[in-house]
C-alpha positions in Angstrom: 93.2 22.4 45.7 96.8 21.6 46.7 99.5 24.2 46.1 102.3 22.9 43.9 105.6 24.2 42.8 108.7 22.9 41.0 111.7 22.3 43.2 114.6 24.8 43.2 117.6 23.6 41.2 121.2 24.9 41.1 123.1 23.0 43.7 121.1 23.9 46.8 119.2 21.1 48.5 115.7 21.7 50.1 117.2 21.0 53.5 120.0 23.5 53.0 117.5 26.1 51.7 115.3 25.6 54.8 118.4 26.1 57.0 119.3 29.3 55.1 115.7 30.6 55.5 115.8 30.4 59.3 119.4 31.5 59.7 119.4 34.7 61.7 122.6 36.5 61.1 121.1 40.0 61.0 120.6 42.5 63.8 119.9 40.9 67.1 117.5 43.7 68.0 115.4 43.2 64.9 115.2 39.5 65.4 113.5 40.0 68.7 110.8 42.2 67.2 107.4 41.1 66.1 108.1 42.1 62.5 111.3 40.0 62.4 109.3 37.0 63.7 106.7 37.5 61.0 109.4 37.8 58.3 111.1 34.6 59.6 107.9 32.6 59.5 106.9 33.8 56.0 110.4 33.1 54.7 110.3 29.6 56.0 106.8 29.0 54.6 107.8 30.3 51.1 111.0 28.3 51.1 109.0 25.2 51.9 106.6 25.9 49.1 109.5 26.4 46.6 111.2 23.2 47.7 108.3 20.9 48.1 108.1 17.6 46.3 105.8 18.0 43.3 104.7 14.4 43.7 103.8 15.0 47.4 103.0 18.7 47.7 101.9 20.5 50.9 98.1 20.4 51.2 96.0 23.3 52.2 95.6 22.1 55.8 99.4 22.2 56.3 99.6 25.7 54.9 96.7 26.9 57.1 98.3 25.2 60.2 101.6 27.1 59.6 99.8 30.4 59.1 97.9 29.8 62.4 101.3 29.2 64.1 102.5 32.5 62.7 99.5 34.3 64.2 100.0 32.6 67.6 103.7 33.6 67.8 102.9 37.1 66.7 100.2 37.4 69.3 102.4 36.2 72.1 105.2 38.6 71.1 102.8 41.5 71.1 101.5 40.4 74.5 105.0 40.3 75.8 105.7 43.8 74.5 102.5 45.1 76.2 103.5 43.5 79.5 107.0 45.0 79.3 105.4 48.4 78.7 103.0 48.0 81.6 105.9 47.0 83.9 107.8 50.2 83.0 104.8 52.3 83.5 104.2 50.7 86.9 107.8 51.2 87.9 107.7 54.9 87.0 104.4 55.3 88.9 105.8 53.5 92.0 108.9 55.7 92.0 106.8 58.9 91.8 104.5 57.7 94.6 107.5 56.8 96.8 109.1 60.2 96.2 106.0 61.9 97.5 106.5 60.1 100.8 109.8 61.8 101.6 109.7 63.5 105.0 106.5 61.6 105.8 106.2 59.3 108.8 105.3 55.6 108.1 104.5 52.5 110.0 106.0 49.1 109.0 106.4 45.7 110.6 108.8 45.9 113.5 109.0 46.0 117.3 111.4 48.9 117.9 110.2 52.1 119.6 112.4 55.2 119.5 111.7 57.6 122.4 112.8 61.2 121.8 112.0 64.1 124.1 110.1 61.7 126.3 107.7 60.6 123.5 107.5 57.8 121.0 105.3 56.6 118.2 104.4 53.0 117.1 101.5 51.0 115.9 99.7 47.6 116.0 98.3 45.6 113.1 95.4 43.3 113.8 94.3 40.7 111.3 91.0 40.3 113.2 89.1 42.3 115.8 90.0 41.4 119.4 88.2 41.7 122.8 91.3 43.0 124.5 94.7 44.2 123.3 97.7 44.2 125.7 100.7 46.4 124.9 104.0 45.9 126.8 106.9 48.4 126.4 110.3 47.1 127.4 113.6 48.8 128.0 116.9 47.8 126.5 117.3 45.2 129.3 114.0 43.5 128.3 112.2 44.7 131.4 108.6 45.8 131.0 108.4 49.5 132.0 104.8 50.2 130.8 101.7 48.1 130.1 98.6 49.3 128.4 95.3 47.4 127.8 92.8 48.4 125.1 89.2 47.0 124.9 87.2 46.0 121.8 89.8 46.9 119.1 88.8 46.5 115.4 90.9 44.8 112.8 93.3 46.9 110.8 96.2 49.2 111.5 96.1 51.2 114.8 98.7 54.0 115.2 99.6 54.7 118.9 101.8 57.0 120.9 103.5 56.8 124.3 104.0 59.8 126.5 107.1 58.2 128.1 105.4 57.7 131.5 106.5 54.4 133.0 104.4 52.4 135.4 106.5 53.5 138.4 105.5 57.1 137.7 108.8 58.3 136.3 109.6 59.5 132.8 111.4 57.1 130.5 114.8 58.3 129.3 115.3 58.8 125.6 116.5 55.8 123.7 115.4 52.6 122.0 112.7 50.5 123.5 110.7 47.5 122.1 107.0 46.7 121.9 105.3 43.4 122.5 101.6 43.0 121.7 99.0 40.2 122.3 95.3 40.0 121.9 92.5 37.9 123.3 89.3 36.9 121.5 86.6 34.8 123.0 88.9 33.8 125.9 91.7 32.6 123.5 94.9 34.2 122.3 94.2 35.9 119.0 96.3 35.3 116.0 97.6 37.9 113.5 98.6 40.6 116.1 101.9 42.3 115.4 103.7 45.5 116.5 104.6 48.2 114.0 107.6 50.5 114.2 107.6 54.2 113.2 110.1 56.0 111.0 110.4 58.9 108.6 111.2 58.5 104.9 114.5 60.2 104.2 115.0 59.3 100.5 114.1 57.0 97.7 116.3 54.6 95.7 115.6 53.0 92.4 117.4 50.1 90.7 117.2 46.6 89.5 115.6 45.6 92.8 112.8 48.1 92.3 111.9 51.3 94.2 113.1 51.4 97.8 112.3 53.9 100.6 115.2 54.7 102.9 113.9 55.0 106.5 116.8 55.6 108.9 115.0 54.1 111.9 113.9 51.0 110.0 116.0 50.4 106.9 115.0 50.0 103.3 111.3 49.4 102.6 109.2 48.7 99.6 105.9 50.3 99.0 104.2 47.0 100.0 106.0 47.1 103.4 104.3 50.4 104.4 101.3 49.7 106.6 100.2 53.3 107.1 101.4 56.8 106.2 101.1 59.3 109.1 
């Protein structure tokens, strides 16, 4: 059975009444809430019913359709609120996890190798296993001072250390060096082989850009940048 009602009189047209119904002059915060959206929809629906043409009233299908729209909008807003809550929880968890890494050594993508007291730490990341892995350590002038070859290396992150002994038998002076790596698989150059640089997490920063780990030897890193914690 169709729902009917007599039109509202008193100088206000149906069009104006509808505009008044959806006019949001109240609190901005409340208009963004799920409750405010529900109230807005219900006010609009009731206003439509009050101002409908008695000769051409809204049928039940139209009312049901608008109620379904209300449920859809309400569901979407609740989902958005849930997502925002999960994002905040994730950010708090990431910040706490990052703080626990302060004073810990980490490996991240990079070719720099800091030698101190005749020793240095670095790493290699392999996308696939390789038959042979060649590691070349170069000085500031770009000259290879030490070469090391490893056999049958599995995929993954491989932390390595250098004792500072150069190929000419002397000890490398402290300072910054670089690492170049290459792998062979089945007689062909392997892909997905990259050097990793070592650093110690000094502090953690949080802000609009998310949680950042401050590593003096590398720079600012995200948690996703960390390949391994040592």
